[in-house]
PLY file of the C-alpha trace (Angstrom):
ply
format ascii 1.0
element vertex 450
property float x
property float y
property float z
element edge 449
property int vertex1
property int vertex2
end_header
117.70 98.26 60.03
114.00 99.63 60.23
111.85 97.45 62.53
108.62 99.39 61.59
107.75 101.93 59.07
106.31 104.77 60.63
105.94 104.95 64.66
103.84 107.31 66.48
105.17 108.92 69.56
101.98 109.51 71.91
103.91 111.66 74.12
105.25 115.39 73.95
108.65 117.25 74.55
112.27 116.31 75.75
110.93 112.41 75.45
109.22 112.89 72.19
112.39 114.43 70.31
114.44 111.80 72.07
112.33 108.91 70.45
112.26 110.78 66.98
116.08 111.08 67.12
116.37 106.83 67.24
113.91 106.36 64.79
115.25 108.62 62.64
118.68 107.49 62.55
117.57 103.86 61.95
115.19 104.93 58.91
111.94 104.70 60.76
109.27 107.90 59.71
107.68 109.43 62.67
104.18 110.91 63.57
104.32 113.58 66.40
100.86 114.10 68.23
100.51 117.53 69.69
98.00 119.68 71.50
96.90 123.17 70.85
99.53 124.56 73.29
102.55 122.71 71.45
101.40 123.43 68.08
104.85 125.63 68.00
106.92 122.56 70.03
110.20 121.16 68.77
109.04 117.72 68.28
106.15 118.72 66.10
108.27 120.14 63.70
111.11 117.64 63.56
108.79 114.21 62.96
108.35 113.03 59.80
104.08 114.25 60.09
101.92 115.72 63.09
98.56 115.61 64.01
96.51 118.04 66.19
94.68 115.92 68.65
93.03 118.27 70.88
92.73 121.16 73.37
95.55 122.07 76.19
94.47 120.30 78.79
96.20 116.85 78.36
92.73 114.59 79.61
91.49 116.37 76.32
94.56 115.41 74.44
97.60 113.50 75.44
95.43 111.52 77.69
92.56 110.92 75.26
93.49 107.26 73.76
90.93 107.32 71.28
92.01 110.63 69.36
95.56 109.08 69.89
94.57 105.84 67.96
92.60 108.02 65.64
95.88 109.77 63.96
97.70 106.69 63.98
94.76 105.04 61.65
94.92 108.32 59.77
98.66 108.46 59.15
99.19 104.64 58.76
101.45 104.23 61.43
102.08 100.28 62.55
103.40 101.38 65.91
102.79 103.64 69.01
105.64 104.58 71.64
104.14 105.97 74.54
107.18 107.49 76.09
106.75 108.01 79.77
103.55 109.28 81.56
100.21 109.91 79.91
99.01 106.51 78.33
102.11 104.50 78.99
101.19 102.79 81.55
97.54 102.01 81.16
96.25 98.90 80.05
93.33 99.64 78.26
95.30 101.70 75.78
97.31 98.69 75.17
94.07 96.41 74.39
92.79 99.03 72.25
96.13 99.02 70.33
95.94 95.27 70.05
92.56 95.79 68.57
93.42 98.19 65.93
96.44 96.16 65.06
98.57 98.54 65.92
102.26 97.26 67.70
102.32 98.83 71.46
105.81 99.41 71.98
105.99 98.37 75.31
105.10 95.03 77.68
101.76 93.58 77.52
98.05 95.07 79.08
98.02 92.06 81.61
102.01 92.58 82.53
100.81 96.24 82.92
97.95 95.74 84.83
99.65 93.57 87.30
102.61 95.64 87.87
100.26 98.77 88.42
99.06 97.28 91.46
101.33 97.66 94.35
99.40 94.67 95.94
99.76 92.31 93.34
103.30 93.27 92.69
104.47 92.21 96.27
102.73 88.93 95.81
104.30 88.47 92.31
107.78 89.24 93.82
107.37 87.09 97.13
107.02 84.14 94.63
110.29 85.26 93.30
112.20 85.55 96.10
112.53 89.07 95.82
112.49 90.88 99.24
109.71 93.07 100.02
109.03 95.71 102.67
107.15 93.82 105.47
103.53 94.93 105.36
100.31 93.38 104.05
99.36 91.43 101.04
95.75 92.03 100.89
93.20 95.17 100.72
91.94 96.82 104.27
88.77 97.37 104.15
88.01 98.78 107.33
89.65 100.98 109.90
88.97 98.46 112.60
91.04 96.00 110.36
93.67 98.76 109.67
93.91 98.86 113.75
94.29 95.32 114.08
97.03 94.58 111.26
99.37 97.75 112.12
99.43 96.65 116.02
100.60 93.33 114.58
102.93 95.14 112.09
104.19 97.98 114.74
104.74 101.41 114.31
105.39 103.68 112.01
103.69 102.81 108.90
102.73 103.89 105.49
98.90 103.46 104.59
99.32 103.42 100.33
97.29 103.10 97.64
97.81 100.28 95.91
97.24 101.84 92.30
98.49 105.11 91.13
102.38 106.45 92.05
104.10 109.74 92.30
103.68 109.57 96.15
99.60 110.17 95.76
97.72 108.32 98.23
100.93 107.56 100.85
100.42 108.88 104.11
102.77 108.07 106.99
101.20 107.16 110.16
102.99 106.88 113.72
100.18 106.18 115.95
96.76 104.79 116.09
95.46 108.18 115.97
96.96 109.36 112.51
95.78 106.26 111.23
92.42 106.65 112.14
92.62 110.30 111.10
93.57 109.32 107.45
92.53 106.64 106.54
89.07 107.37 105.00
90.56 110.30 103.31
93.65 108.41 101.99
91.05 105.68 100.24
88.87 108.48 98.96
91.84 110.19 97.26
93.15 106.54 95.77
89.42 106.48 94.67
89.19 109.67 93.39
92.70 109.72 91.23
93.12 106.27 90.46
89.48 104.86 90.22
90.59 102.55 93.06
90.10 102.48 96.58
92.53 99.73 97.46
94.82 100.49 100.26
97.62 98.44 102.77
100.14 98.86 105.13
103.94 98.80 104.68
106.61 99.64 107.63
107.82 102.55 107.15
111.58 102.84 106.35
113.02 106.44 107.85
115.70 107.38 105.46
115.84 105.07 102.40
118.29 104.85 99.51
116.34 104.81 96.42
117.92 102.45 93.77
116.64 100.95 90.56
117.34 98.52 88.25
117.20 98.96 84.52
115.87 95.60 82.61
115.78 94.32 79.38
113.44 91.27 78.50
112.66 89.78 74.74
109.85 87.23 73.76
112.78 84.64 73.13
113.32 84.04 76.90
116.18 86.50 77.45
116.12 88.94 80.14
119.05 90.56 81.00
120.03 93.76 83.78
122.17 96.77 82.41
123.04 97.73 85.68
121.88 100.17 88.32
120.49 103.95 88.83
121.10 105.71 92.24
117.61 108.16 92.50
117.68 109.15 95.76
118.06 112.98 95.16
114.25 113.63 95.43
111.88 116.52 96.00
108.14 115.43 97.10
108.90 112.04 96.16
109.89 113.23 92.58
113.28 112.42 91.57
115.83 115.49 90.78
119.26 114.07 90.15
120.17 110.34 88.92
123.65 108.61 88.64
125.44 105.20 87.62
126.66 103.48 89.09
125.77 104.16 92.53
127.82 104.92 95.20
126.34 103.06 97.84
126.60 99.75 96.48
129.81 97.46 96.92
129.98 94.68 94.26
128.76 92.05 96.42
125.46 94.19 97.14
125.75 95.28 93.85
125.14 91.38 92.31
122.31 90.33 94.69
120.68 93.49 93.55
121.11 92.41 90.04
120.18 88.91 90.78
117.03 89.86 92.59
116.01 92.15 89.55
116.33 89.57 86.80
114.49 86.83 88.84
111.19 89.09 89.55
111.44 90.38 85.48
111.13 86.36 84.95
108.58 86.03 87.43
106.26 88.03 85.57
107.05 87.39 82.05
108.03 90.87 81.12
108.45 91.89 77.64
110.54 95.13 76.61
112.50 97.65 78.34
111.33 98.18 82.25
112.87 99.42 85.68
112.58 97.52 89.14
113.17 99.83 91.66
114.05 99.15 95.48
114.34 100.75 98.63
117.56 100.24 100.93
117.29 100.90 104.48
120.51 101.91 106.71
121.45 98.15 107.25
121.80 97.82 103.51
118.58 95.51 103.47
117.12 96.02 100.14
113.22 95.51 99.30
111.81 95.74 96.16
109.15 99.14 95.41
107.33 98.82 92.49
107.83 98.25 89.03
108.03 100.77 85.99
107.00 98.83 83.18
107.94 101.92 80.48
111.00 103.46 79.82
112.22 105.82 82.73
113.14 109.67 82.16
116.81 108.88 83.86
117.52 106.39 81.10
120.54 108.43 79.81
122.71 107.46 82.41
122.42 103.76 81.67
122.95 104.70 77.77
126.29 107.11 78.83
127.68 104.07 81.04
126.79 101.02 78.75
126.95 102.88 75.33
123.39 101.30 74.40
120.29 102.77 72.87
117.79 101.89 74.97
115.12 103.56 72.58
116.27 101.24 69.71
116.11 97.96 71.90
112.61 98.97 72.67
112.09 98.92 69.23
114.12 95.84 68.15
111.67 93.42 71.14
108.53 95.34 70.15
109.40 93.94 66.55
109.63 90.42 68.34
113.82 90.40 67.84
116.07 88.64 70.04
117.96 91.07 72.29
121.65 91.42 70.22
123.89 90.39 72.99
124.14 88.21 76.17
124.78 89.51 80.18
128.56 89.29 79.68
128.90 91.36 77.07
127.17 94.32 78.73
130.03 96.12 80.26
129.61 99.39 82.31
132.38 102.21 81.88
132.75 105.26 83.93
130.33 107.24 85.79
127.29 109.38 84.46
124.93 111.99 86.32
121.76 113.14 85.00
119.91 116.70 86.48
116.57 117.51 86.09
115.83 121.11 84.62
113.00 122.65 85.57
110.94 125.89 84.97
110.11 126.30 88.42
111.22 128.59 91.63
114.33 126.82 93.22
113.09 127.72 96.62
109.43 127.01 96.92
109.64 124.77 93.75
106.28 126.57 92.56
106.08 126.33 88.33
107.77 128.83 86.21
105.75 129.01 83.08
106.64 131.78 80.39
108.81 132.47 77.46
112.60 131.32 77.54
114.08 134.31 75.74
117.69 133.03 76.09
119.34 129.53 76.34
123.10 129.13 75.74
124.37 125.74 76.84
128.08 124.30 77.27
129.71 121.97 75.43
130.68 118.50 76.74
127.19 117.44 77.96
124.42 115.82 76.28
121.07 117.70 76.80
117.50 115.78 76.23
115.51 119.24 76.31
112.04 119.75 75.13
112.64 123.53 74.77
115.00 126.33 72.93
115.57 129.96 73.13
112.19 131.60 72.09
110.19 128.17 73.17
107.18 129.11 75.48
106.55 127.05 78.40
103.03 126.49 78.96
101.17 125.86 82.29
99.47 123.12 81.23
102.27 120.05 81.78
105.02 119.05 83.87
107.50 121.85 84.06
110.41 120.53 83.34
112.66 121.55 80.06
114.73 118.72 80.14
117.83 117.08 81.23
121.13 117.29 81.64
123.67 114.21 81.05
127.31 114.14 81.72
129.30 111.25 81.55
133.33 110.79 83.40
136.09 108.55 83.81
134.92 108.01 87.45
132.41 109.49 89.86
134.43 112.76 90.80
135.15 113.78 87.63
131.33 113.49 86.34
130.46 115.71 89.31
133.15 117.78 88.30
132.12 118.01 85.10
128.63 118.38 85.53
128.83 121.29 87.98
131.31 123.16 85.51
128.17 122.63 82.95
125.40 124.04 84.93
127.35 126.90 86.12
128.04 127.91 82.42
124.44 127.59 81.40
122.39 130.53 80.68
118.74 130.36 80.55
116.76 133.34 80.88
113.15 134.49 80.93
111.81 132.07 83.44
113.20 130.50 87.06
114.63 127.28 87.00
115.98 125.15 89.42
119.45 125.60 88.28
120.91 127.76 91.38
119.89 124.44 93.17
121.85 121.93 91.16
124.57 123.96 91.19
124.52 123.79 95.15
123.99 119.97 95.16
127.09 119.92 92.79
129.33 121.18 95.75
127.81 119.67 98.51
130.17 117.76 100.67
127.21 115.20 101.65
126.39 114.47 97.98
130.11 114.52 96.86
130.88 111.97 99.76
127.80 109.99 97.90
126.71 109.51 101.69
122.75 110.94 100.87
119.15 109.59 101.32
115.67 110.63 99.84
115.93 112.96 103.05
118.80 114.90 101.46
116.75 118.10 100.29
114.92 118.05 103.69
117.88 117.71 105.84
119.87 120.38 103.67
117.43 122.88 102.82
118.88 125.37 105.13
121.79 125.40 102.83
120.17 124.85 99.74
116.71 126.12 99.56
117.52 130.00 99.95
118.29 132.35 97.53
0 1
1 2
2 3
3 4
4 5
5 6
6 7
7 8
8 9
9 10
10 11
11 12
12 13
13 14
14 15
15 16
16 17
17 18
18 19
19 20
20 21
21 22
22 23
23 24
24 25
25 26
26 27
27 28
28 29
29 30
30 31
31 32
32 33
33 34
34 35
35 36
36 37
37 38
38 39
39 40
40 41
41 42
42 43
43 44
44 45
45 46
46 47
47 48
48 49
49 50
50 51
51 52
52 53
53 54
54 55
55 56
56 57
57 58
58 59
59 60
60 61
61 62
62 63
63 64
64 65
65 66
66 67
67 68
68 69
69 70
70 71
71 72
72 73
73 74
74 75
75 76
76 77
77 78
78 79
79 80
80 81
81 82
82 83
83 84
84 85
85 86
86 87
87 88
88 89
89 90
90 91
91 92
92 93
93 94
94 95
95 96
96 97
97 98
98 99
99 100
100 101
101 102
102 103
103 104
104 105
105 106
106 107
107 108
108 109
109 110
110 111
111 112
112 113
113 114
114 115
115 116
116 117
117 118
118 119
119 120
120 121
121 122
122 123
123 124
124 125
125 126
126 127
127 128
128 129
129 130
130 131
131 132
132 133
133 134
134 135
135 136
136 137
137 138
138 139
139 140
140 141
141 142
142 143
143 144
144 145
145 146
146 147
147 148
148 149
149 150
150 151
151 152
152 153
153 154
154 155
155 156
156 157
157 158
158 159
159 160
160 161
161 162
162 163
163 164
164 165
165 166
166 167
167 168
168 169
169 170
170 171
171 172
172 173
173 174
174 175
175 176
176 177
177 178
178 179
179 180
180 181
181 182
182 183
183 184
184 185
185 186
186 187
187 188
188 189
189 190
190 191
191 192
192 193
193 194
194 195
195 196
196 197
197 198
198 199
199 200
200 201
201 202
202 203
203 204
204 205
205 206
206 207
207 208
208 209
209 210
210 211
211 212
212 213
213 214
214 215
215 216
216 217
217 218
218 219
219 220
220 221
221 222
222 223
223 224
224 225
225 226
226 227
227 228
228 229
229 230
230 231
231 232
232 233
233 234
234 235
235 236
236 237
237 238
238 239
239 240
240 241
241 242
242 243
243 244
244 245
245 246
246 247
247 248
248 249
249 250
250 251
251 252
252 253
253 254
254 255
255 256
256 257
257 258
258 259
259 260
260 261
261 262
262 263
263 264
264 265
265 266
266 267
267 268
268 269
269 270
270 271
271 272
272 273
273 274
274 275
275 276
276 277
277 278
278 279
279 280
280 281
281 282
282 283
283 284
284 285
285 286
286 287
287 288
288 289
289 290
290 291
291 292
292 293
293 294
294 295
295 296
296 297
297 298
298 299
299 300
300 301
301 302
302 303
303 304
304 305
305 306
306 307
307 308
308 309
309 310
310 311
311 312
312 313
313 314
314 315
315 316
316 317
317 318
318 319
319 320
320 321
321 322
322 323
323 324
324 325
325 326
326 327
327 328
328 329
329 330
330 331
331 332
332 333
333 334
334 335
335 336
336 337
337 338
338 339
339 340
340 341
341 342
342 343
343 344
344 345
345 346
346 347
347 348
348 349
349 350
350 351
351 352
352 353
353 354
354 355
355 356
356 357
357 358
358 359
359 360
360 361
361 362
362 363
363 364
364 365
365 366
366 367
367 368
368 369
369 370
370 371
371 372
372 373
373 374
374 375
375 376
376 377
377 378
378 379
379 380
380 381
381 382
382 383
383 384
384 385
385 386
386 387
387 388
388 389
389 390
390 391
391 392
392 393
393 394
394 395
395 396
396 397
397 398
398 399
399 400
400 401
401 402
402 403
403 404
404 405
405 406
406 407
407 408
408 409
409 410
410 411
411 412
412 413
413 414
414 415
415 416
416 417
417 418
418 419
419 420
420 421
421 422
422 423
423 424
424 425
425 426
426 427
427 428
428 429
429 430
430 431
431 432
432 433
433 434
434 435
435 436
436 437
437 438
438 439
439 440
440 441
441 442
442 443
443 444
444 445
445 446
446 447
447 448
448 449
């Protein structure tokens, strides 16, 4: 069934291709938008039609909401799918879609605004009985106030911007001197990046596990989880490898986590697909971190273990259909792992733009890629080439399958993090499932070298 006649995808690269794939499978026409730098990109040729929305710079094209809205109106698209990044968590863009009678495939503007504020989301989660990291629930407006609160909470602490994400506007402070040194600059950074200088303090959890729960909710009061994803292999607060199920959770702890995530979603009246992110300390206490009000980069691992198409579910819910199954009907089978392949130096992580002269990919894996042989990786956007996803009978089988896949890949013309990914798959600590967000830092001597 086609839930919409035509959907515009307000994104690029692998996620645009991913959305196009589902839309075409169920009979929905698609509109690709593209910048001048992406004129030859795969998503442009694969969509039903395509519209150029501006120059290479993202702020003049993919982040220009009026250009995107105009493209939707010109092509008579009745819905917009934002993918992830760019305008996907911009409440003003959602409002503009509503004003133009275009369906935004995602939650409401108010929900996005609420969850876009770390302070507001902390308050809502506490109302729902979801644990949050000990800290403040109001803006800290002066260094004198910050010092007093820090003394009460006890160091070390994280000074955080309430808005935004991606590690921007976050500072670890070990003592009062460090707090004084970074307080004003952190507020200025937050104001510059997010147009919101609100900051607050939280206790620092030194070596956390980062585990998230995939949730879905419809307009008929149904709120379900699709199990969890382990996302602790990170560099610079950006995920590199994700897997499901998490090797860290036993069934009792898993159920407590999933139930907490569902309570939080119900509290805010959420609609569509979303992700509740949590951190765990060494004692296995978990705390709400943030909610991503969109499709995640790592959604394929959930699709692989459940057999569900999350993009199709987004379309159904946006069309005001009910979720077509109950919680007890969702099963998880086997183990899935996703590795993000980046056009970057595997040691320094510096971007490596250029032309991919060769791309040879082994069979028996899923590739959600934005590029192929002959494609040009430009310096204007995120350097992710795409994702490699494998599904195994169990975790050991999935790791072995991923290792063989990575070793069999041949990508030439640019540098990639392929060697790093291979080393991680062979690392005893990773194989044992005993890792935290500090994994790359702790193993840089063996992983981050040629």
